[in-house]
OpenMM code with the backbone's topology and positions (N, CA, C; nanometers):
from openmm import Vec3, app, unit

residues = "UNK UNK UNK UNK UNK UNK UNK UNK UNK UNK UNK UNK UNK UNK UNK UNK UNK UNK UNK UNK UNK UNK UNK UNK UNK UNK UNK UNK UNK UNK UNK UNK UNK UNK UNK UNK UNK UNK UNK UNK UNK UNK UNK UNK UNK UNK UNK UNK UNK UNK UNK UNK UNK UNK UNK UNK UNK UNK UNK UNK UNK UNK UNK UNK UNK UNK UNK UNK UNK UNK UNK UNK UNK UNK UNK UNK UNK UNK UNK UNK UNK UNK UNK UNK UNK UNK UNK UNK UNK UNK UNK UNK UNK UNK UNK UNK UNK UNK UNK UNK UNK UNK UNK UNK UNK UNK UNK UNK UNK UNK UNK UNK UNK UNK UNK UNK UNK UNK UNK UNK UNK UNK UNK UNK UNK UNK UNK UNK UNK UNK UNK UNK UNK UNK UNK UNK UNK UNK UNK UNK UNK UNK UNK UNK UNK UNK UNK UNK UNK UNK UNK UNK UNK UNK UNK UNK UNK UNK UNK UNK UNK UNK UNK UNK UNK UNK UNK".split()
positions = [
    Vec3(12.7513, 14.9270, 4.4630),
    Vec3(12.6408, 14.7832, 4.4334),
    Vec3(12.5716, 14.7995, 4.3237),
    Vec3(12.5922, 14.6444, 4.2572),
    Vec3(12.5366, 14.7374, 4.1126),
    Vec3(12.3570, 14.6759, 4.1272),
    Vec3(12.2939, 14.7148, 3.9492),
    Vec3(12.2035, 14.6752, 3.9397),
    Vec3(12.1470, 14.5820, 4.0142),
    Vec3(12.1924, 14.4410, 3.9961),
    Vec3(12.1401, 14.2863, 4.0077),
    Vec3(12.1056, 14.3288, 4.1428),
    Vec3(12.1886, 14.3676, 4.2492),
    Vec3(12.2141, 14.3792, 4.4078),
    Vec3(12.0703, 14.4538, 4.4174),
    Vec3(12.0608, 14.5278, 4.3231),
    Vec3(11.9192, 14.6035, 4.4132),
    Vec3(11.8022, 14.5283, 4.3238),
    Vec3(11.8049, 14.4502, 4.2374),
    Vec3(11.7122, 14.3812, 4.1753),
    Vec3(11.6658, 14.2453, 4.2977),
    Vec3(11.7992, 14.2179, 4.3171),
    Vec3(11.7731, 14.1017, 4.4703),
    Vec3(11.6921, 14.1504, 4.5434),
    Vec3(11.7109, 14.2913, 4.6119),
    Vec3(11.7109, 14.3206, 4.7295),
    Vec3(11.5529, 14.4168, 4.7037),
    Vec3(11.4615, 14.4421, 4.6067),
    Vec3(11.3666, 14.4464, 4.5945),
    Vec3(11.2398, 14.3031, 4.5734),
    Vec3(11.3208, 14.2198, 4.4884),
    Vec3(11.2551, 14.0784, 4.4561),
    Vec3(11.2179, 13.9806, 4.6469),
    Vec3(11.3145, 14.0330, 4.7435),
    Vec3(11.2983, 13.9757, 4.8385),
    Vec3(11.2450, 14.0945, 4.8961),
    Vec3(11.1878, 14.2036, 4.9174),
    Vec3(11.1275, 14.2767, 5.0021),
    Vec3(10.9954, 14.2611, 4.9424),
    Vec3(10.9765, 14.2265, 4.7955),
    Vec3(10.8437, 14.2160, 4.7151),
    Vec3(10.8024, 14.1091, 4.7976),
    Vec3(10.8496, 13.9818, 4.8062),
    Vec3(10.8361, 13.8411, 4.8457),
    Vec3(10.8104, 13.8272, 4.9802),
    Vec3(10.8558, 13.8911, 5.0530),
    Vec3(10.8202, 13.8727, 5.2028),
    Vec3(10.6724, 14.0298, 5.2260),
    Vec3(10.6951, 14.0865, 5.1530),
    Vec3(10.5185, 14.1695, 5.1602),
    Vec3(10.4782, 14.0790, 5.1060),
    Vec3(10.4149, 14.0532, 4.9953),
    Vec3(10.3511, 13.9450, 4.9317),
    Vec3(10.2719, 13.8168, 5.0769),
    Vec3(10.4338, 13.7761, 5.1083),
    Vec3(10.3911, 13.6519, 5.2229),
    Vec3(10.3104, 13.7013, 5.3092),
    Vec3(10.3458, 13.8179, 5.3717),
    Vec3(10.3194, 13.9162, 5.4926),
    Vec3(10.1139, 13.9399, 5.4673),
    Vec3(10.0886, 13.9671, 5.3900),
    Vec3(10.0197, 13.9964, 5.3105),
    Vec3(9.8134, 13.9301, 5.3529),
    Vec3(9.8960, 13.7597, 5.3548),
    Vec3(9.8032, 13.6616, 5.3638),
    Vec3(9.7826, 13.5992, 5.5001),
    Vec3(9.6741, 13.5602, 5.5647),
    Vec3(9.6900, 13.4389, 5.6411),
    Vec3(9.5096, 13.3471, 5.6331),
    Vec3(9.5826, 13.2061, 5.6673),
    Vec3(9.4827, 13.0930, 5.6783),
    Vec3(9.4117, 13.1160, 5.7793),
    Vec3(9.2323, 13.0969, 5.8186),
    Vec3(9.2037, 13.1208, 5.9244),
    Vec3(9.0898, 12.9416, 5.9438),
    Vec3(9.1419, 12.8983, 6.0427),
    Vec3(9.0784, 12.7952, 6.0082),
    Vec3(8.9532, 12.7442, 6.0294),
    Vec3(8.9090, 12.6277, 6.0368),
    Vec3(8.7219, 12.6534, 6.0181),
    Vec3(8.7111, 12.6200, 6.2145),
    Vec3(8.7909, 12.6078, 6.2564),
    Vec3(8.8061, 12.6093, 6.4315),
    Vec3(8.8445, 12.7242, 6.5177),
    Vec3(8.8580, 12.8133, 6.4276),
    Vec3(8.9171, 12.9796, 6.5126),
    Vec3(8.8324, 13.0494, 6.4341),
    Vec3(8.8572, 13.1589, 6.5560),
    Vec3(8.7867, 13.3299, 6.5228),
    Vec3(8.9388, 13.4006, 6.5387),
    Vec3(8.9527, 13.5166, 6.4190),
    Vec3(9.0730, 13.5668, 6.4112),
    Vec3(9.0055, 13.7132, 6.4648),
    Vec3(9.1054, 13.7999, 6.5038),
    Vec3(9.0592, 13.9388, 6.5601),
    Vec3(9.1838, 14.0123, 6.4411),
    Vec3(9.1226, 14.1127, 6.3673),
    Vec3(9.2467, 14.1749, 6.3554),
    Vec3(9.2842, 14.3087, 6.4411),
    Vec3(9.3896, 14.3397, 6.4317),
    Vec3(9.4551, 14.4874, 6.5315),
    Vec3(9.5135, 14.5243, 6.4139),
    Vec3(9.5271, 14.6402, 6.4635),
    Vec3(9.6034, 14.7900, 6.3852),
    Vec3(9.6557, 14.8886, 6.4809),
    Vec3(9.7893, 14.8503, 6.4338),
    Vec3(9.8773, 14.9678, 6.5603),
    Vec3(9.8255, 14.9439, 6.6777),
    Vec3(9.7894, 14.7758, 6.7270),
    Vec3(9.7165, 14.7724, 6.8731),
    Vec3(9.5802, 14.7592, 6.8701),
    Vec3(9.5146, 14.8797, 6.7820),
    Vec3(9.3409, 14.8656, 6.8008),
    Vec3(9.2895, 14.7826, 6.7230),
    Vec3(9.2131, 14.7503, 6.7484),
    Vec3(9.0587, 14.6630, 6.7146),
    Vec3(8.9894, 14.7010, 6.5795),
    Vec3(9.0637, 14.5916, 6.4728),
    Vec3(8.9735, 14.6440, 6.3604),
    Vec3(8.8962, 14.5858, 6.2905),
    Vec3(8.8750, 14.4275, 6.3084),
    Vec3(8.7560, 14.3831, 6.2593),
    Vec3(8.7759, 14.2427, 6.3127),
    Vec3(8.6823, 14.1409, 6.3285),
    Vec3(8.6383, 13.9951, 6.3049),
    Vec3(8.6663, 13.9129, 6.2361),
    Vec3(8.7154, 13.8071, 6.2105),
    Vec3(8.6688, 13.6858, 6.1070),
    Vec3(8.6628, 13.5689, 6.1797),
    Vec3(8.5567, 13.5215, 6.1000),
    Vec3(8.4778, 13.3748, 6.1795),
    Vec3(8.4361, 13.2936, 6.0597),
    Vec3(8.4446, 13.3412, 5.9133),
    Vec3(8.4669, 13.2417, 5.8073),
    Vec3(8.6065, 13.1608, 5.8071),
    Vec3(8.5916, 13.0802, 5.7177),
    Vec3(8.7355, 12.9526, 5.7452),
    Vec3(8.8069, 13.0167, 5.5545),
    Vec3(8.9221, 13.0400, 5.5632),
    Vec3(8.9387, 13.0539, 5.3847),
    Vec3(9.1093, 13.1389, 5.4389),
    Vec3(9.1246, 13.1823, 5.3482),
    Vec3(9.2729, 13.2577, 5.3263),
    Vec3(9.1779, 13.3885, 5.2836),
    Vec3(9.3003, 13.4614, 5.3696),
    Vec3(9.1827, 13.6060, 5.4352),
    Vec3(9.3019, 13.6857, 5.3616),
    Vec3(9.2997, 13.8118, 5.3497),
    Vec3(9.3894, 13.9557, 5.3427),
    Vec3(9.3998, 14.0286, 5.4378),
    Vec3(9.5018, 14.1243, 5.4640),
    Vec3(9.5626, 14.2390, 5.5483),
    Vec3(9.6401, 14.2800, 5.4939),
    Vec3(9.6713, 14.4306, 5.5819),
    Vec3(9.7809, 14.4970, 5.5292),
    Vec3(9.9165, 14.4180, 5.6158),
    Vec3(10.0056, 14.4369, 5.5352),
    Vec3(10.1330, 14.3642, 5.5512),
    Vec3(10.2026, 14.4531, 5.7319),
    Vec3(10.2252, 14.4243, 5.7611),
    Vec3(10.3667, 14.5241, 5.8633),
    Vec3(10.3053, 14.6115, 5.9614),
    Vec3(10.1284, 14.6076, 5.8915),
    Vec3(10.0864, 14.6877, 6.0131),
    Vec3(9.9439, 14.6714, 6.1135),
    Vec3(9.8600, 14.5273, 6.0238),
    Vec3(9.8278, 14.4382, 6.0338),
    Vec3(9.8534, 14.3339, 6.1384),
    Vec3(9.8096, 14.2792, 6.2711),
    Vec3(9.8357, 14.1712, 6.3220),
    Vec3(9.7193, 14.0941, 6.3685),
    Vec3(9.7350, 13.9824, 6.3227),
    Vec3(9.6129, 13.8756, 6.3323),
    Vec3(9.6647, 13.7765, 6.4591),
    Vec3(9.5165, 13.7962, 6.5866),
    Vec3(9.5425, 13.7092, 6.6579),
    Vec3(9.4613, 13.5551, 6.6529),
    Vec3(9.4863, 13.4773, 6.6614),
    Vec3(9.3959, 13.3033, 6.6950),
    Vec3(9.2922, 13.3235, 6.8018),
    Vec3(9.2226, 13.2385, 6.7765),
    Vec3(9.1734, 13.2139, 6.8966),
    Vec3(9.1165, 13.0818, 6.8609),
    Vec3(9.0693, 12.9342, 6.9480),
    Vec3(8.9602, 12.8527, 6.9599),
    Vec3(8.8849, 12.8599, 7.0047),
    Vec3(8.7541, 12.8678, 6.8665),
    Vec3(8.6438, 12.8484, 7.0044),
    Vec3(8.5872, 12.7179, 6.9763),
    Vec3(8.6769, 12.5815, 7.0101),
    Vec3(8.6012, 12.4689, 7.0122),
    Vec3(8.6508, 12.4692, 7.1633),
    Vec3(8.5567, 12.3611, 7.2429),
    Vec3(8.5348, 12.2872, 7.4043),
    Vec3(8.7072, 12.3048, 7.4387),
    Vec3(8.7392, 12.3853, 7.5135),
    Vec3(8.8660, 12.3641, 7.5666),
    Vec3(8.9004, 12.3162, 7.7527),
    Vec3(8.9869, 12.2521, 7.8130),
    Vec3(8.9986, 12.2243, 7.9367),
    Vec3(9.1029, 12.3318, 8.0356),
    Vec3(9.0724, 12.3315, 8.1604),
    Vec3(9.1192, 12.4321, 8.2629),
    Vec3(9.1188, 12.3067, 8.3526),
    Vec3(9.2356, 12.2580, 8.3917),
    Vec3(9.2471, 12.1223, 8.4938),
    Vec3(9.3216, 12.2562, 8.6137),
    Vec3(9.2337, 12.3054, 8.8019),
    Vec3(9.2532, 12.3537, 8.8503),
    Vec3(9.3852, 12.2839, 8.9374),
    Vec3(9.4185, 12.3784, 9.0457),
    Vec3(9.5227, 12.3178, 9.0896),
    Vec3(9.4524, 12.2376, 9.2304),
    Vec3(9.4904, 12.1378, 9.2809),
    Vec3(9.4764, 12.1109, 9.4208),
    Vec3(9.3701, 12.1980, 9.5091),
    Vec3(9.2776, 12.1641, 9.5685),
    Vec3(9.2690, 12.2671, 9.6509),
    Vec3(9.1838, 12.1689, 9.7326),
    Vec3(9.2262, 12.2245, 9.8929),
    Vec3(9.1807, 12.1596, 10.0256),
    Vec3(9.0565, 12.2938, 10.0595),
    Vec3(8.9681, 12.2061, 10.1036),
    Vec3(8.8047, 12.2116, 10.1016),
    Vec3(8.8244, 12.1366, 10.2803),
    Vec3(8.7063, 12.2119, 10.2955),
    Vec3(8.6442, 12.1979, 10.4323),
    Vec3(8.5213, 12.1543, 10.4255),
    Vec3(8.4491, 12.0563, 10.4728),
    Vec3(8.3382, 12.0331, 10.4459),
    Vec3(8.2056, 12.0933, 10.5908),
    Vec3(8.0714, 12.1009, 10.5770),
    Vec3(8.0078, 12.1691, 10.6848),
    Vec3(8.0610, 12.0584, 10.8784),
    Vec3(8.0965, 11.9582, 10.7851),
    Vec3(8.0655, 11.8522, 10.9193),
    Vec3(8.2961, 11.8838, 10.9463),
    Vec3(8.3147, 11.9760, 10.9536),
    Vec3(8.4451, 11.9955, 10.9176),
    Vec3(8.5224, 11.8803, 10.8992),
    Vec3(8.4927, 11.7656, 10.8027),
    Vec3(8.6128, 11.7028, 10.7252),
    Vec3(8.7054, 11.7848, 10.6195),
    Vec3(8.8016, 11.7697, 10.6263),
    Vec3(8.9083, 11.8126, 10.5138),
    Vec3(8.9495, 11.7315, 10.3916),
    Vec3(8.9261, 11.7927, 10.3108),
    Vec3(8.9295, 11.6588, 10.1401),
    Vec3(8.9892, 11.7380, 10.0960),
    Vec3(9.0723, 11.7486, 9.9426),
    Vec3(9.1605, 11.7707, 9.8958),
    Vec3(9.1025, 11.7366, 9.7646),
    Vec3(9.0359, 11.8534, 9.6864),
    Vec3(9.0045, 11.8231, 9.6126),
    Vec3(9.0727, 11.8455, 9.4342),
    Vec3(9.0457, 11.7653, 9.3380),
    Vec3(9.0998, 11.7966, 9.2122),
    Vec3(9.0011, 11.8329, 9.0943),
    Vec3(8.9845, 11.9439, 9.0610),
    Vec3(8.8577, 12.0127, 8.9489),
    Vec3(8.8828, 12.0791, 8.8186),
    Vec3(8.7890, 12.0299, 8.6750),
    Vec3(8.8466, 12.0793, 8.5789),
    Vec3(8.7088, 12.0929, 8.5348),
    Vec3(8.7407, 12.1874, 8.4661),
    Vec3(8.6289, 12.3113, 8.4415),
    Vec3(8.6505, 12.3392, 8.2455),
    Vec3(8.5246, 12.3215, 8.1952),
    Vec3(8.5767, 12.2932, 8.0225),
    Vec3(8.4551, 12.3779, 7.9741),
    Vec3(8.5001, 12.5261, 7.8403),
    Vec3(8.5002, 12.6469, 7.8578),
    Vec3(8.4938, 12.6411, 7.7236),
    Vec3(8.4589, 12.7487, 7.6397),
    Vec3(8.4452, 12.7882, 7.5230),
    Vec3(8.4587, 12.9690, 7.4762),
    Vec3(8.5116, 12.9671, 7.4122),
    Vec3(8.5335, 13.1371, 7.3730),
    Vec3(8.4244, 13.1478, 7.2693),
    Vec3(8.3365, 13.2852, 7.3328),
    Vec3(8.2205, 13.2754, 7.2430),
    Vec3(8.2180, 13.4157, 7.1714),
    Vec3(8.2996, 13.4862, 7.2524),
    Vec3(8.3074, 13.6508, 7.1865),
    Vec3(8.4940, 13.6922, 7.2239),
    Vec3(8.5292, 13.6556, 7.1301),
    Vec3(8.6790, 13.7507, 7.0855),
    Vec3(8.7512, 13.7604, 7.1340),
    Vec3(8.6723, 13.9090, 7.1034),
    Vec3(8.6919, 14.0854, 7.0868),
    Vec3(8.7562, 14.0239, 7.2595),
    Vec3(8.6009, 14.0707, 7.3439),
    Vec3(8.5953, 14.0494, 7.4540),
    Vec3(8.7078, 13.9690, 7.5108),
    Vec3(8.7328, 13.8449, 7.5607),
    Vec3(8.8529, 13.7784, 7.5473),
    Vec3(8.9749, 13.8323, 7.5585),
    Vec3(8.9334, 13.8896, 7.4726),
    Vec3(9.1231, 13.9498, 7.4150),
    Vec3(9.1524, 14.0439, 7.5377),
    Vec3(9.0372, 14.1757, 7.5349),
    Vec3(9.0153, 14.3069, 7.5720),
    Vec3(9.0189, 14.2523, 7.7708),
    Vec3(8.9989, 14.1589, 7.8137),
    Vec3(9.0067, 14.1276, 7.9408),
    Vec3(9.1445, 13.9887, 7.9902),
    Vec3(9.1209, 13.9129, 7.9042),
    Vec3(9.2629, 13.8340, 7.9129),
    Vec3(9.3901, 13.8069, 7.8693),
    Vec3(9.3779, 13.8438, 7.7042),
    Vec3(9.5080, 13.8992, 7.6468),
    Vec3(9.5242, 13.7091, 7.5636),
    Vec3(9.5028, 13.6182, 7.6669),
    Vec3(9.5605, 13.5091, 7.5522),
    Vec3(9.5307, 13.4487, 7.7134),
    Vec3(9.4887, 13.3030, 7.6148),
    Vec3(9.4258, 13.1721, 7.7189),
    Vec3(9.5133, 13.1421, 7.7971),
    Vec3(9.6953, 13.1946, 7.8597),
    Vec3(9.7381, 13.2341, 7.9430),
    Vec3(9.7004, 13.2762, 8.0603),
    Vec3(9.6263, 13.3976, 8.0337),
    Vec3(9.6104, 13.4777, 8.0931),
    Vec3(9.4625, 13.4631, 8.1327),
    Vec3(9.4384, 13.4133, 8.0549),
    Vec3(9.2509, 13.3521, 8.1188),
    Vec3(9.2455, 13.2783, 8.2340),
    Vec3(9.3505, 13.1635, 8.2102),
    Vec3(9.3481, 13.0132, 8.2495),
    Vec3(9.4051, 13.1080, 8.3849),
    Vec3(9.5140, 13.1800, 8.4475),
    Vec3(9.5435, 13.2308, 8.5259),
    Vec3(9.4367, 13.3145, 8.6361),
    Vec3(9.3372, 13.3532, 8.5861),
    Vec3(9.2294, 13.4915, 8.6145),
    Vec3(9.1088, 13.3381, 8.6118),
    Vec3(9.0981, 13.2581, 8.5655),
    Vec3(8.9357, 13.1560, 8.6017),
    Vec3(8.9748, 13.0579, 8.7246),
    Vec3(9.1581, 13.0490, 8.7350),
    Vec3(9.1679, 12.9404, 8.8319),
    Vec3(9.1285, 13.0112, 8.9819),
    Vec3(9.1347, 13.1318, 9.0524),
    Vec3(9.0684, 13.1422, 9.1513),
    Vec3(8.9383, 13.1211, 9.1839),
    Vec3(8.8622, 13.1801, 9.0621),
    Vec3(8.7166, 13.2097, 9.0740),
    Vec3(8.7042, 13.0655, 9.0831),
    Vec3(8.7284, 12.9627, 9.0180),
    Vec3(8.7301, 12.8543, 9.0354),
    Vec3(8.7413, 12.7732, 9.1758),
    Vec3(8.8439, 12.7901, 9.2048),
    Vec3(8.8629, 12.7337, 9.3594),
    Vec3(8.7495, 12.8061, 9.4484),
    Vec3(8.7459, 12.9351, 9.4576),
    Vec3(8.6596, 12.9663, 9.5599),
    Vec3(8.5073, 12.9286, 9.5144),
    Vec3(8.4449, 12.9046, 9.4054),
    Vec3(8.3543, 12.8233, 9.4321),
    Vec3(8.3234, 12.7204, 9.4370),
    Vec3(8.4246, 12.6453, 9.4259),
    Vec3(8.4505, 12.5078, 9.4986),
    Vec3(8.4231, 12.4986, 9.6871),
    Vec3(8.5354, 12.6347, 9.7122),
    Vec3(8.4825, 12.5917, 9.8526),
    Vec3(8.3985, 12.6589, 9.9083),
    Vec3(8.2845, 12.7259, 9.8179),
    Vec3(8.2183, 12.7793, 9.8991),
    Vec3(8.0574, 12.6815, 9.8615),
    Vec3(8.0223, 12.5987, 9.7618),
    Vec3(7.9770, 12.5248, 9.7187),
    Vec3(8.0211, 12.3692, 9.8295),
    Vec3(8.1437, 12.3498, 9.8318),
    Vec3(8.1932, 12.2149, 9.8527),
    Vec3(8.1479, 12.2495, 10.0026),
    Vec3(8.1742, 12.3600, 10.0885),
    Vec3(8.1547, 12.3891, 10.2194),
    Vec3(8.0459, 12.4461, 10.2934),
    Vec3(7.9563, 12.3968, 10.1814),
    Vec3(7.8076, 12.4410, 10.2532),
    Vec3(7.7307, 12.2913, 10.3184),
    Vec3(7.8111, 12.1770, 10.2447),
    Vec3(7.7824, 11.9956, 10.2453),
    Vec3(7.8081, 11.9500, 10.3281),
    Vec3(7.7967, 11.8353, 10.3452),
    Vec3(7.8771, 11.7348, 10.4495),
    Vec3(7.9588, 11.6470, 10.3473),
    Vec3(8.0484, 11.5912, 10.3956),
    Vec3(8.1188, 11.5008, 10.3706),
    Vec3(8.0499, 11.3721, 10.2417),
    Vec3(7.9507, 11.3417, 10.3543),
    Vec3(7.8778, 11.2183, 10.2535),
    Vec3(7.8045, 11.2627, 10.1332),
    Vec3(7.7445, 11.3871, 10.1734),
    Vec3(7.6957, 11.4314, 10.0522),
    Vec3(7.7675, 11.4541, 9.9713),
    Vec3(7.8923, 11.4990, 9.9511),
    Vec3(7.9703, 11.5002, 9.8149),
    Vec3(7.9946, 11.4084, 9.7368),
    Vec3(7.9765, 11.2942, 9.8016),
    Vec3(7.9784, 11.1133, 9.7377),
    Vec3(7.8498, 11.1217, 9.7092),
    Vec3(7.7359, 11.1396, 9.7004),
    Vec3(7.6133, 11.1063, 9.6863),
    Vec3(7.6118, 11.1128, 9.5567),
    Vec3(7.4460, 11.0798, 9.5168),
    Vec3(7.4111, 11.1830, 9.3816),
    Vec3(7.3405, 11.2793, 9.3923),
    Vec3(7.3790, 11.3332, 9.5085),
    Vec3(7.3104, 11.5048, 9.5095),
    Vec3(7.4783, 11.5247, 9.4597),
    Vec3(7.5771, 11.5090, 9.4121),
    Vec3(7.6968, 11.5704, 9.3419),
    Vec3(7.6936, 11.6379, 9.2266),
    Vec3(7.5866, 11.6025, 9.1821),
    Vec3(7.4995, 11.6183, 9.0199),
    Vec3(7.4985, 11.8028, 9.0600),
    Vec3(7.3714, 11.8040, 9.1325),
    Vec3(7.3221, 11.9084, 9.1844),
    Vec3(7.4371, 11.9863, 9.2317),
    Vec3(7.5569, 11.9700, 9.3080),
    Vec3(7.6538, 12.0669, 9.3659),
    Vec3(7.7712, 12.1045, 9.2225),
    Vec3(7.7662, 12.0285, 9.1375),
    Vec3(7.8365, 12.0774, 8.9961),
    Vec3(7.7771, 12.1831, 8.9324),
    Vec3(7.6250, 12.1290, 8.9123),
    Vec3(7.5807, 12.2165, 8.8875),
    Vec3(7.5559, 12.4031, 8.9480),
    Vec3(7.5246, 12.3373, 9.0333),
    Vec3(7.5780, 12.4982, 9.1233),
    Vec3(7.6609, 12.5499, 9.0621),
    Vec3(7.8233, 12.5156, 9.1112),
    Vec3(7.9223, 12.5443, 9.0630),
    Vec3(7.9675, 12.5752, 8.9399),
    Vec3(7.9227, 12.5140, 8.8414),
    Vec3(7.9395, 12.5532, 8.7006),
    Vec3(7.8580, 12.6806, 8.6787),
    Vec3(7.7036, 12.7064, 8.7673),
    Vec3(7.6483, 12.8389, 8.7354),
    Vec3(7.7253, 12.9763, 8.8204),
    Vec3(7.8039, 12.9424, 8.8824),
    Vec3(7.8656, 13.0335, 8.9959),
    Vec3(7.9464, 13.0724, 8.8779),
    Vec3(8.0332, 12.9885, 8.8698),
    Vec3(8.1431, 13.0268, 8.7173),
    Vec3(8.1309, 13.0840, 8.6055),
    Vec3(7.9875, 13.0527, 8.5904),
    Vec3(7.9749, 13.1030, 8.4578),
    Vec3(7.8895, 13.2549, 8.4444),
    Vec3(7.8757, 13.2738, 8.5679),
    Vec3(7.7574, 13.3908, 8.5815),
    Vec3(7.9435, 13.4860, 8.5982),
    Vec3(8.0343, 13.4422, 8.6810),
    Vec3(8.2083, 13.5264, 8.6586),
    Vec3(8.2458, 13.5537, 8.5068),
    Vec3(8.2246, 13.4057, 8.4807),
    Vec3(8.3845, 13.3576, 8.3488),
    Vec3(8.2891, 13.4830, 8.2412),
    Vec3(8.1544, 13.5173, 8.2219),
    Vec3(8.1018, 13.5450, 8.1169),
    Vec3(8.1569, 13.7177, 8.0953),
    Vec3(8.1976, 13.7651, 8.1779),
    Vec3(8.2949, 13.9280, 8.1556),
    Vec3(8.4129, 13.8719, 8.0969),
    Vec3(8.4603, 13.8146, 8.0574),
    Vec3(8.5901, 13.7486, 7.9582),
    Vec3(8.5082, 13.6710, 7.8539),
    Vec3(8.3976, 13.6764, 7.8269),
    Vec3(8.3723, 13.6580, 7.6456),
    Vec3(8.3968, 13.5060, 7.6432),
    Vec3(8.3292, 13.3907, 7.7251),
    Vec3(8.3142, 13.2774, 7.7138),
    Vec3(8.1934, 13.2580, 7.8339),
    Vec3(8.2351, 13.0841, 7.8276),
    Vec3(8.1374, 12.9815, 7.8308),
    Vec3(8.1474, 12.9011, 7.8909),
    Vec3(8.1463, 12.8972, 8.0021),
    Vec3(8.1671, 12.7519, 8.1339),
    Vec3(7.9985, 12.6666, 8.1215),
    Vec3(8.0811, 12.5639, 7.9614),
    Vec3(7.9927, 12.4336, 7.9675),
    Vec3(8.0155, 12.2988, 8.0802),
    Vec3(8.0676, 12.2845, 8.1223),
    Vec3(8.0755, 12.1869, 8.3068),
    Vec3(8.2283, 12.2013, 8.3983),
    Vec3(8.1978, 12.1761, 8.4706),
    Vec3(8.2769, 12.2016, 8.5904),
    Vec3(8.2568, 12.0509, 8.6407),
    Vec3(8.3683, 11.9368, 8.6508),
    Vec3(8.3582, 11.8369, 8.7279),
    Vec3(8.4817, 11.8410, 8.8579),
    Vec3(8.4469, 11.7157, 8.9412),
    Vec3(8.5624, 11.6773, 9.0067),
    Vec3(8.6332, 11.5757, 8.9448),
    Vec3(8.7226, 11.5628, 8.9842),
    Vec3(8.8127, 11.4220, 8.9660),
    Vec3(8.8454, 11.3254, 9.0325),
    Vec3(8.8758, 11.3540, 9.1579),
    Vec3(8.8694, 11.2939, 9.2651),
    Vec3(8.8860, 11.3995, 9.3766),
] * unit.nanometer
topology = app.Topology()
chain = topology.addChain("A")
for resn in residues:
    res = topology.addResidue(resn, chain)
    for name in ("N", "CA", "C"):
        topology.addAtom(name, app.Element.getBySymbol(name[0]), res)
């Protein structure tokens, strides 16, 4: 190989290193920086940020309110009437590092929160009669479900904002 080939290879390597040294953090996100898989720091301020290329990885977490739609659940009310319930929850990541340690990503979190939501729906809706679920007392039941799910979801670094029954 001649001298020009070495210069081109060095220039490409330098350009890749330079490009891999920066990342952009959006104002709606929180970033955690990992170095060889270990936590280094957390960034919350938006802007152009610097990292060590090829050594540090950046993971982004959205800290806006997000939705999780649960699978249809069959619930038996206290008067032994069976109903199919579709519910959803709104949550917000409040501690990105704890969220990463417990769930790794949003897909993992959703797979772990769904059973919690299902069991709390069965617990609360199974204690009341069917007609109560359709009455104005439904709001109190939703608040109780939200409290139960929120107490269990705090371990994931999230806050449950709301739980609702769609139908």
